[in-house]
C-alpha positions as CSV (number, residue, x, y, z in Angstrom):
1,M,0.0,-0.2,0.0
2,A,1.4,3.5,-0.6
3,Q,2.4,5.5,2.1
4,T,2.4,9.7,1.7
5,L,5.8,11.0,2.5
6,K,4.9,11.8,6.4
7,D,4.0,8.3,6.6
8,K,7.2,6.7,5.2
9,L,9.1,10.0,7.6
10,A,7.2,8.6,10.5
11,D,8.3,5.0,9.6
12,L,12.1,6.1,9.1
13,I,12.8,8.5,11.6
14,P,12.7,6.5,15.1
15,K,15.4,4.5,12.9
16,L,17.8,7.3,12.0
17,R,17.1,9.0,15.4
18,E,18.0,5.8,17.2
19,E,21.8,6.0,14.5
20,R,22.6,9.8,15.5
21,K,22.0,8.9,19.3
22,T,24.1,6.3,19.0
23,L,26.8,7.7,17.1
24,L,27.0,10.4,20.2
25,T,27.1,8.3,22.8
26,S,29.8,5.9,20.9
27,H,32.7,8.0,19.7
28,K,31.6,11.6,20.4
29,D,35.5,12.4,20.8
30,K,36.3,11.1,17.4
31,V,38.6,14.2,15.5
32,I,37.3,13.9,11.9
33,S,38.6,17.0,11.2
34,Q,41.7,19.3,11.2
35,V,41.9,22.9,10.6
36,T,44.8,25.1,8.6
37,V,44.9,28.6,8.6
38,A,44.3,28.1,4.8
39,Q,41.3,27.0,5.8
40,A,39.9,29.1,8.7
41,I,41.3,32.4,6.2
42,G,39.6,30.6,3.3
43,G,36.2,30.5,4.0
44,M,36.3,27.1,5.5
45,R,37.0,24.7,2.9
46,G,37.2,21.6,2.9
47,V,36.5,21.7,6.8
48,K,34.8,18.5,8.2
49,G,32.4,20.3,10.6
50,M,29.1,19.4,9.6
51,V,26.7,16.5,8.5
52,C,24.3,16.1,5.6
53,D,22.9,12.8,4.6
54,T,21.2,13.9,1.4
55,S,24.0,14.3,-1.5
56,V,27.8,14.3,-2.0
57,V,30.6,15.5,-4.1
58,E,33.2,13.5,-4.4
59,P,35.9,14.8,-6.1
60,D,36.3,11.9,-8.2
61,K,31.9,10.9,-9.4
62,G,30.6,14.2,-8.7
63,L,26.8,14.6,-7.2
64,I,26.2,11.4,-5.5
65,I,22.4,11.5,-4.1
66,R,21.9,9.0,-1.6
67,G,23.8,6.4,-2.8
68,I,23.3,7.0,-6.8
69,P,25.2,9.3,-8.7
70,V,23.8,11.9,-10.4
71,M,23.9,10.4,-14.3
72,K,21.5,7.0,-12.7
73,L,18.8,9.9,-12.0
74,T,18.8,12.0,-15.4
75,D,15.5,10.1,-16.6
76,R,14.1,10.6,-12.9
77,L,11.0,13.3,-12.5
78,P,12.3,16.0,-9.6
79,E,9.0,14.6,-7.7
80,E,11.0,11.5,-7.5
81,I,14.3,13.3,-6.7
82,F,12.6,14.7,-3.9
83,W,11.1,12.3,-2.1
84,L,14.4,10.1,-2.6
85,L,16.4,13.5,-0.3
86,V,13.9,12.9,2.1
87,T,13.7,9.0,3.2
88,G,17.2,7.6,0.9
89,E,14.7,5.7,-1.0
90,L,13.2,6.6,-4.5
91,P,8.9,6.4,-4.5
92,S,7.0,3.7,-6.1
93,E,4.8,5.0,-8.8
94,D,1.7,4.4,-6.5
95,E,4.1,6.8,-3.6
96,L,4.6,8.9,-6.7
97,K,1.1,9.5,-7.5
98,L,0.3,10.8,-4.0
99,F,2.7,13.0,-4.1
100,Q,2.0,14.5,-6.9
101,K,-1.4,14.8,-5.8
102,E,-0.2,16.4,-2.2
103,L,1.7,18.7,-3.9
104,K,-1.3,20.1,-6.4
105,A,-4.1,20.3,-3.4
106,H,-1.2,22.4,-1.6
107,G,-0.7,24.3,-4.7
108,E,-2.5,27.8,-4.3
109,V,-0.4,30.7,-4.3
110,P,-1.6,33.5,-1.9
111,P,-3.3,36.2,-4.0
112,Y,-1.5,38.5,-1.6
113,I,1.7,37.5,-2.9
114,W,0.6,38.3,-6.6
115,K,-0.3,42.1,-5.1
116,V,3.3,42.1,-3.5
117,L,4.9,41.1,-6.3
118,K,2.9,43.7,-8.7
119,S,3.7,46.4,-5.9
120,M,7.6,45.7,-6.5
121,P,9.7,48.4,-8.4
122,K,9.6,47.6,-12.5
123,T,13.4,47.2,-12.6
124,S,13.8,44.3,-9.6
125,H,16.0,41.5,-10.1
126,P,14.1,38.6,-10.3
127,M,15.6,37.2,-7.0
128,A,14.7,40.1,-5.3
129,M,11.4,39.3,-6.3
130,L,11.1,35.4,-5.6
131,D,13.0,36.3,-2.1
132,T,10.9,38.2,-1.4
133,A,7.8,36.0,-2.4
134,I,9.1,33.7,-0.1
135,L,9.4,35.4,3.1
136,S,5.5,37.1,2.5
137,M,4.2,34.0,2.4
138,E,5.9,33.4,6.0
139,N,1.7,34.4,6.7
140,E,1.2,31.1,5.9
141,S,3.9,28.8,8.2
142,A,2.2,26.2,9.9
143,F,5.8,25.7,12.2
144,R,5.5,28.8,13.6
145,K,1.8,28.5,14.3
146,R,2.2,24.6,16.0
147,Y,5.3,26.8,17.8
148,N,3.3,29.6,19.4
149,E,0.6,26.5,20.3
150,G,3.1,24.6,21.6
151,M,4.8,21.2,20.7
152,T,7.5,18.6,22.1
153,K,10.5,18.4,19.9
154,M,9.4,15.9,18.5
155,E,7.1,16.9,16.7
156,Y,9.2,19.9,14.5
157,W,9.8,18.0,11.7
158,E,5.5,17.6,10.8
159,P,4.9,21.5,10.3
160,T,8.2,21.7,8.7
161,L,7.5,19.1,6.1
162,E,3.9,20.6,6.1
163,D,5.8,24.2,5.1
164,A,7.9,22.5,3.1
165,I,5.2,20.7,0.6
166,K,3.6,24.4,0.6
167,I,7.2,25.6,-1.0
168,L,7.1,23.0,-2.8
169,G,4.1,23.3,-4.5
170,T,3.7,26.8,-5.3
171,I,7.6,28.1,-5.7
172,H,7.4,27.0,-9.3
173,T,3.6,28.7,-9.7
174,I,5.6,32.1,-8.1
175,A,8.8,31.7,-10.1
176,A,6.5,31.1,-13.2
177,G,4.7,34.3,-12.7
178,I,7.2,36.9,-11.5
179,Y,9.3,35.8,-15.4
180,R,5.8,36.7,-16.5
181,I,5.6,40.2,-14.5
182,R,9.2,41.2,-14.8
183,Y,8.9,40.6,-18.6
184,K,6.7,41.3,-19.4
185,K,4.8,38.4,-21.2
186,G,1.3,38.4,-20.3
187,P,-1.0,37.2,-18.0
188,I,-0.2,35.2,-15.6
189,I,-0.5,31.2,-16.8
190,E,-2.0,29.1,-13.7
191,P,-0.9,26.1,-12.7
192,S,-2.2,22.4,-14.6
193,K,-4.0,20.2,-12.9
194,K,-2.3,16.9,-15.2
195,L,1.3,17.9,-15.8
196,D,3.4,17.1,-13.5
197,W,6.0,19.5,-11.2
198,A,8.5,20.8,-14.0
199,A,6.5,20.2,-17.4
200,D,4.0,22.8,-15.3
201,Y,6.6,25.4,-14.9
202,A,8.4,25.0,-18.3
203,K,4.0,25.7,-19.4
204,M,3.4,28.7,-16.8
205,L,6.6,30.3,-17.8
206,G,5.0,30.0,-22.0
207,L,7.9,28.5,-23.7
208,P,7.3,26.7,-26.3
209,P,6.8,23.1,-25.9
210,K,8.8,21.7,-28.6
211,K,7.0,18.2,-28.9
212,G,7.6,18.0,-25.8
213,E,11.6,18.9,-25.3
214,T,11.3,22.0,-23.4
215,A,9.3,19.9,-20.3
216,A,12.0,17.1,-20.8
217,M,14.3,20.1,-20.8
218,M,13.0,21.7,-17.5
219,R,12.7,18.1,-15.3
220,L,16.2,17.7,-16.4
221,Y,17.6,20.9,-15.5
222,M,15.8,20.3,-12.5
223,V,17.1,17.3,-11.2
224,L,20.5,17.7,-11.7
225,H,20.4,21.3,-9.6
226,S,18.5,19.6,-6.7
227,D,21.6,19.3,-4.6
228,H,25.1,19.6,-3.5
229,E,25.4,18.6,-0.1
230,G,25.6,20.7,2.7
231,G,28.1,23.3,2.3
232,N,27.7,25.2,-0.2
233,V,25.9,29.3,0.5
234,S,22.5,28.3,-0.5
235,A,22.0,24.8,1.6
236,N,24.4,26.4,4.4
237,T,22.6,29.4,4.9
238,C,19.0,27.7,4.7
239,H,21.0,25.4,7.9
240,T,22.0,28.0,10.0
241,V,18.9,29.6,10.1
242,G,16.6,27.1,10.0
243,S,19.1,25.4,13.6
244,A,17.6,28.4,15.3
245,L,14.2,26.9,15.0
246,S,13.1,29.7,12.2
247,D,10.4,28.1,10.2
248,P,11.2,27.3,6.7
249,F,10.2,30.1,4.8
250,Y,12.4,32.6,6.5
251,A,15.2,29.8,6.1
252,V,14.7,29.4,2.2
253,S,14.5,32.6,2.2
254,A,17.6,33.0,3.6
255,G,19.5,30.4,1.1
256,L,18.0,32.0,-2.1
257,N,19.8,35.3,-0.7
258,G,22.9,33.6,-1.1
259,L,22.2,32.1,-4.0
260,A,21.5,35.0,-5.6
261,G,25.2,35.9,-4.9
262,P,27.5,36.3,-8.0
263,L,30.1,33.8,-6.6
264,H,27.0,30.9,-6.5
265,G,24.2,31.2,-8.5
266,L,25.2,33.7,-11.3
267,A,27.9,31.5,-12.6
268,N,25.9,30.2,-15.6
269,Q,24.7,33.3,-16.8
270,E,28.1,34.1,-17.0
271,C,29.4,31.2,-18.9
272,L,26.5,31.2,-21.2
273,G,28.0,35.6,-21.9
274,W,31.4,34.2,-22.7
275,I,30.2,31.7,-25.6
276,L,27.6,34.3,-26.9
277,Q,30.8,36.9,-26.6
278,T,33.2,34.8,-28.3
279,M,30.4,34.0,-31.0
280,E,30.4,37.3,-31.4
281,K,33.8,37.5,-32.8
282,F,33.8,35.3,-34.9
283,N,30.6,36.2,-36.0
284,G,29.8,32.3,-35.4
285,V,30.2,29.0,-34.7
286,P,34.3,29.2,-33.9
287,T,36.9,26.4,-35.4
288,E,38.2,24.6,-32.6
289,S,41.3,26.6,-33.9
290,E,39.9,30.3,-33.2
291,I,38.8,28.7,-29.5
292,R,42.3,28.1,-29.0
293,D,44.1,31.5,-29.5
294,Y,40.6,33.2,-28.1
295,A,41.4,30.7,-24.8
296,W,44.4,31.8,-24.7
297,E,43.6,35.9,-25.3
298,T,41.2,35.4,-22.3
299,L,43.9,33.7,-19.7
300,K,46.8,35.8,-20.7
301,A,44.2,39.1,-20.1
302,G,44.2,37.6,-16.5
303,K,40.5,36.0,-17.1
304,V,38.8,33.6,-16.4
305,I,36.8,31.2,-18.6
306,P,33.7,31.3,-17.1
307,G,32.1,27.2,-16.1
308,Y,35.7,25.7,-16.2
309,G,36.8,24.3,-12.5
310,H,35.2,23.5,-9.8
311,A,36.1,23.9,-5.6
312,V,35.4,20.0,-5.0
313,L,35.9,18.1,-8.9
314,R,39.0,17.4,-10.3
315,V,36.5,14.8,-13.2
316,T,33.9,16.8,-15.8
317,D,30.8,17.1,-13.8
318,P,28.3,14.4,-14.6
319,R,25.5,17.3,-14.4
320,F,27.7,18.8,-17.4
321,A,27.8,15.6,-19.0
322,A,24.3,15.0,-18.6
323,F,23.3,18.8,-20.2
324,N,25.6,18.1,-23.2
325,A,23.9,14.6,-23.8
326,F,21.0,16.0,-24.2
327,G,21.9,18.5,-26.1
328,K,23.2,16.3,-28.7
329,K,20.0,14.5,-29.1
330,Y,17.9,17.5,-29.0
331,M,19.7,20.7,-30.4
332,K,22.7,19.3,-31.6
333,A,22.3,22.1,-34.7
334,D,22.2,24.9,-32.3
335,P,25.0,27.2,-33.0
336,V,25.2,27.9,-29.7
337,F,25.4,24.4,-27.9
338,Q,27.6,23.6,-30.7
339,T,29.8,26.5,-29.9
340,V,29.8,25.3,-26.1
341,D,30.7,21.6,-27.5
342,R,33.4,22.7,-29.1
343,V,35.0,24.4,-26.2
344,Y,34.5,21.8,-23.9
345,K,37.0,20.0,-26.4
346,V,39.5,22.8,-26.3
347,V,39.7,24.8,-23.1
348,P,40.3,21.4,-20.9
349,E,43.7,21.2,-23.4
350,V,44.6,24.6,-23.0
351,L,44.1,24.8,-19.2
352,K,46.4,21.6,-18.9
353,E,49.0,23.9,-21.0
354,H,48.3,26.8,-18.7
355,G,49.0,25.2,-15.9
356,K,47.3,27.0,-13.1
357,A,43.8,25.3,-13.2
358,A,43.7,23.1,-10.1
359,N,40.4,21.4,-12.1
360,P,41.0,22.0,-16.4
361,W,37.6,20.7,-16.9
362,P,33.5,21.6,-16.9
363,N,31.6,22.3,-14.3
364,V,27.8,22.4,-14.7
365,D,27.2,25.6,-15.8
366,A,29.6,25.8,-18.8
367,G,26.2,24.4,-20.4
368,S,23.2,24.4,-18.8
369,G,23.2,28.0,-19.8
370,A,22.6,27.1,-23.5
371,L,19.6,24.9,-22.9
372,L,17.2,27.4,-21.4
373,Y,18.7,29.8,-23.8
374,Y,17.9,27.7,-27.5
375,Y,13.9,26.7,-24.9
376,G,13.3,30.6,-24.9
377,I,14.8,31.7,-22.1
378,K,17.0,34.6,-22.7
379,E,16.4,37.2,-20.1
380,F,19.9,36.4,-18.1
381,E,19.0,37.9,-15.0
382,Y,16.3,35.4,-14.3
383,Y,18.6,32.3,-14.5
384,T,19.1,32.2,-10.8
385,V,15.4,32.1,-10.6
386,L,15.3,28.6,-12.1
387,F,18.3,27.5,-10.2
388,S,17.1,28.4,-6.8
389,V,13.2,26.8,-7.8
390,S,15.2,23.3,-8.0
391,R,17.5,24.4,-5.7
392,A,14.4,24.5,-3.2
393,M,14.0,20.5,-3.1
394,G,18.0,20.9,-1.6
395,M,17.2,23.2,1.4
396,L,13.8,21.8,2.5
397,S,15.2,18.1,2.5
398,Q,17.5,19.3,4.8
399,L,15.8,20.9,6.8
400,I,12.9,18.5,7.0
401,L,15.7,16.1,8.5
402,N,17.5,18.5,10.0
403,R,14.6,19.4,12.4
404,A,13.3,15.6,12.3
405,L,17.2,14.5,14.3
406,G,17.1,17.5,16.8
407,T,19.9,19.4,15.0
408,A,21.8,21.4,17.0
409,I,21.6,25.7,16.4
410,T,24.8,26.4,14.4
411,R,27.6,27.9,17.0
412,P,31.0,27.4,15.6
413,K,34.1,29.4,17.1
414,S,35.1,31.8,16.1
415,V,39.0,33.3,16.6
416,S,41.2,36.6,16.1
417,T,43.8,37.0,13.6
418,V,46.1,37.6,16.5
419,W,45.1,34.4,18.3
420,I,46.0,33.0,15.2
421,K,49.3,34.7,14.8
422,K,50.2,33.5,18.4
423,Q,49.2,30.1,17.6
424,V,51.7,29.9,14.8
425,S,54.5,32.1,16.0
426,G,54.0,29.2,18.9
């Protein structure tokens, strides 16, 4: 018999709590990380100091969601991925249908949200609009209401799940509405009662369906950007804010603010910008020789080639490979995709020869923008919103599990520069 996500978690959580309790009682003094001065000053890069069970990023393998390499999940729906992130298992067919029905049941955007968005300045950044909408919807929080009424710590995960489903059930509709409002695309398009989550998002944006290709692209995009460990800026920010028992609307809103930063969520538009700049320079799809010369020109000017290199990975990002495979299947004649593919053949060798890149291989952002551009989304500012809709799955799944397991408030110890100088000199 199919279970709801809540019932599934109700069965799973006691086991997870016992596992964590055993780890704490049996191994609480075991050392799992050491911190260098470079790490302390360099943004805690590589410091093992938090727990995230939804996914890991292996330097030689890339993103692994609940033990499954992401390349094995590219034919799955985002709804299946969210279920997997939360429970550790893919849903059965009946469980998937039940969950999709639940998302649609919680999918009505409160009318005041549209009033808030339409009252914002016409030049507002779409990310500011999305963040404002999610924060405004905090008025709907089941967690805040239940907390104020009084509930035990063991119950915290239940209204957190309720809020998560409310956010996940509406964020794509809100995001699509923002696109329609901000770029004057016409009236807001109502959600469908039949389409899956990603296909519905594509429809509400008003994109040409292209015989189902657009929906397929959106499903892939949402799956590939869904989660990326717990230490990235958006997930870590959501985790920190949520650790103070701020409800999911506050926590996800905070995570979105982090995602809006140029060093986190803006990378795909910068990558596509470099591709289009390259095409403009050579009046079309450049040859491999022209790409090689332009890559060297970029590097000698002290600039980077956007989309190449990664903080963790030391191989081609499998998410890039998935986008590249999709492009070869559906849009191999597209000049922008052809340029992306040729850059992939040339740039890693240039970077190896250059010698300063720790990782010469492409990350996910090197290819994702080309797909969005081809299927009709040419407003670069909006690209981070698409990333955000997907990454909400990762943020919310981690938040649910942290509430279920009673994860403590985040409070690392900071030290002064004077303290460090004394330590290294002594």
